[in-house]
N, C-alpha and C positions, 0 to 999 in steps of 0.2 A: 264938291270937287268931283266925287264919283259920278254924280248925275250928269255933270257937264261932259265928262269923258264918254259916258254911254251915249249921250245925244250926238256928240261928234262922231263916234263910231257908227251910229245908226245912219247919220246923214251921209257918211262916206260910203257905207254899204249900199244905200239907195242910189247914190250917184254911180257906183260901180255897176249895179244891176241895170240902171237906165242905159249906161254905155254899152253893156253887153247886149241888151235888147235892141239898141239901135244898130249895133254891128250885125246881129243876126237878121234884122229886118232888111238891112242894106244887102246882105248876102243873098237873101231870098229874092229880093227884087232884081239884083244883078248876080246871076249865077257864076260869073267869072270875075271875081274881085281882083285877081292878080293881073288881069289884062288891062285894067284901068290904071293909068299913071297917077300916082298920088305923090304930092310933095313931101309927105311925112309917112313913110312906110312903117315906121316904128309903132304907130298906133294900131295897125292891123295885127290882130292876134292870130 
């Protein structure tokens, strides 16, 4: 039970890190992310 919880937490953190890395990569490619219209602005941190 504990191992399953640890695995779920690890996978969630990996997904979070991947999302943050994608956001930073997108920000570096596009220096003005606020100028681009996005249908879901909630995702932008």
